[in-house]
C-alpha positions as a LaTeX table, in Angstrom:
\begin{tabular}{lrrr}
\hline
Residue & $x$ (\AA) & $y$ (\AA) & $z$ (\AA) \\
\hline
Unk1 & 0.00 & 0.00 & 0.00 \\
Unk2 & 1.22 & 3.50 & $-0.86$ \\
Unk3 & 1.72 & 5.71 & 2.14 \\
Unk4 & 0.38 & 9.24 & 2.45 \\
Unk5 & 3.71 & 10.99 & 1.75 \\
Unk6 & 4.34 & 9.07 & $-1.47$ \\
Unk7 & 0.79 & 9.70 & $-2.69$ \\
Unk8 & 1.06 & 13.40 & $-1.79$ \\
Unk9 & 4.42 & 13.70 & $-3.57$ \\
Unk10 & 3.06 & 12.10 & $-6.74$ \\
Unk11 & 0.05 & 14.38 & $-6.71$ \\
Unk12 & 2.29 & 17.42 & $-6.27$ \\
Unk13 & 4.46 & 16.36 & $-9.24$ \\
Unk14 & 1.36 & 15.80 & $-11.39$ \\
Unk15 & $-0.08$ & 19.22 & $-10.49$ \\
Unk16 & 3.27 & 20.87 & $-11.22$ \\
Unk17 & 3.40 & 19.29 & $-14.67$ \\
Unk18 & $-0.18$ & 20.35 & $-15.42$ \\
Unk19 & 0.52 & 23.91 & $-14.28$ \\
Unk20 & 3.65 & 24.05 & $-16.45$ \\
Unk21 & 1.65 & 22.92 & $-19.51$ \\
Unk22 & $-1.08$ & 25.48 & $-18.88$ \\
Unk23 & 1.52 & 28.23 & $-18.46$ \\
Unk24 & 3.17 & 27.24 & $-21.74$ \\
Unk25 & $-0.15$ & 27.34 & $-23.62$ \\
Unk26 & $-0.98$ & 30.79 & $-22.24$ \\
Unk27 & 2.48 & 32.05 & $-23.19$ \\
Unk28 & 2.07 & 30.79 & $-26.76$ \\
Unk29 & $-1.41$ & 32.27 & $-27.11$ \\
Unk30 & $-0.51$ & 35.67 & $-25.69$ \\
Unk31 & 2.78 & 36.05 & $-27.55$ \\
Unk32 & 1.25 & 35.84 & $-31.04$ \\
Unk33 & 2.09 & 39.06 & $-32.86$ \\
Unk34 & $-0.55$ & 40.73 & $-35.03$ \\
Unk35 & $-0.46$ & 39.96 & $-38.74$ \\
Unk36 & 1.39 & 42.52 & $-40.81$ \\
Unk37 & 0.52 & 42.62 & $-44.53$ \\
Unk38 & 3.57 & 42.15 & $-46.71$ \\
Unk39 & 2.14 & 42.08 & $-50.27$ \\
Unk40 & 1.44 & 45.79 & $-50.60$ \\
Unk41 & 2.43 & 46.47 & $-54.21$ \\
Unk42 & 0.64 & 49.35 & $-55.89$ \\
Unk43 & 0.99 & 47.51 & $-59.20$ \\
Unk44 & $-1.86$ & 45.16 & $-60.01$ \\
Unk45 & $-3.14$ & 43.53 & $-63.17$ \\
Unk46 & $-2.01$ & 45.22 & $-66.40$ \\
Unk47 & 0.44 & 47.60 & $-64.69$ \\
Unk48 & 2.15 & 44.67 & $-62.97$ \\
Unk49 & 2.59 & 42.78 & $-66.26$ \\
Unk50 & 3.99 & 45.89 & $-67.95$ \\
Unk51 & 6.47 & 46.32 & $-65.07$ \\
Unk52 & 7.58 & 42.72 & $-65.51$ \\
Unk53 & 8.00 & 43.05 & $-69.28$ \\
Unk54 & 9.65 & 46.47 & $-69.41$ \\
Unk55 & 11.57 & 46.45 & $-66.15$ \\
Unk56 & 11.95 & 49.18 & $-63.59$ \\
Unk57 & 12.79 & 52.54 & $-65.16$ \\
\hline
\end{tabular}
């Protein structure tokens, strides 16, 4: 039979692991940076094709 101290120690280890996992999830969720658009070209459609064909002046 498992004595009280061993049972208490195992429970404490389990709770510590669960708390560490919860802390890690919160850290990952809260540290997500906002999306920054990176395809912001003013050239679209016909102007974009002309830029590709003629090059940058």
